[in-house]
N, C-alpha and C positions, 0 to 999 in steps of 0.2 A: 353226264353233264359235269360230274365232279372232276375237278382238276383237268379240264380240257386244255387249258393253257399249257400245262406241263408235259403234255404228251405229243407224240407223233410229229407231224410236219412243222409244228410251231417251234420245235427245238431241233429241227433238222435231224430227227431220229437219234439224237445224242442222249446218252443216259447220264453221263456225269456232268461236271461243270462245263459250261460253254463260254467261249471268249465273247467280249463285248460286241464285236461286229455281227456275230451270229444272233446275239440277243436282240440287237437292233432289227435284224432281218425278221426274227420271229415275232417281235412286237408289231411290226408293220403288218405282217401277214395275219396275225391274230386280230388286230383291229379291223382289217379288211373283211375277214370272213367270220368274225365272232358271232354275229347275230344269226347268220344262216346255219352255223354249226349247232348253236344252242336250240334253234327252232327244229332242226332235223332230229336232234336227240329227244326233244319234248314230244314231237309227233310220233315217235316210236312208242313212247310210254303212254301218252294221253291223246285221245282223239278229241280235237276241239270242235264244238258245234257252233254254228253261227247263231247269234241271238236274233230272235225275230221281234220286230216292232209290232206293238198292238195297233190295230186300226182304230183311229179315233172315230167315235160315234158322232155322226152329224145330227143336228137338230132339224127335224122337218116341221115347218111352220106354215100355217095358212094365214095370210095377211089380207085385210080388206082396207082399201083406200078410197077416199072420196075424190074423184077427179071431175071437176065442173059440177054437173048435177047428177052424175051417175056413180055407182059404186063398182069398183073393180076388185076382184078377188084373185089371188094367185098363190101357188105353193112355192116355197123356196127352202133350200137347205143352207144351214149355217154351221160353220165349224165350231163355234163357241158361243157362250152366253153373251159375251161382250159385243160380238159382231151383231147378234140378234138385237140387243138393246139399242145399238146405234141406228140400225135400220128402222126400228119401231119408233124411235123418238122423233121422226119426221111429223110435222103438224097435220098432214093429210091422212094419217093412219087412224081409222075408226076403231078397229078391233083386230086382234090376232089371237091365235091359240096354237099350241103345239100338238102335232099329230103323232101318235105313237108309231114308232117304226115297227114294221112286221118282223117277227122273229125269223131268222134264216134257217 
């Protein structure tokens, strides 16, 4: 990766000083292929691994609501505490409690 710009095709294989028109040609070619050249050289040296995102744990909750004269209970999953609080703040909710998720 060191001195890629000064070598090979970017200088038209010239070793000494090169005229301005060839510098212009080399600069254009370097800018066009610079990223791929550097990536290729880095891939030879280092193998990159894709970073994995951690799965967000969902909250499993059992909510009881009073609808007319009867109580209805259901289980629901929430991605965050805030969304849980919003859904529980409804005036019809009698009680709720979090259910522990089973270990995988």
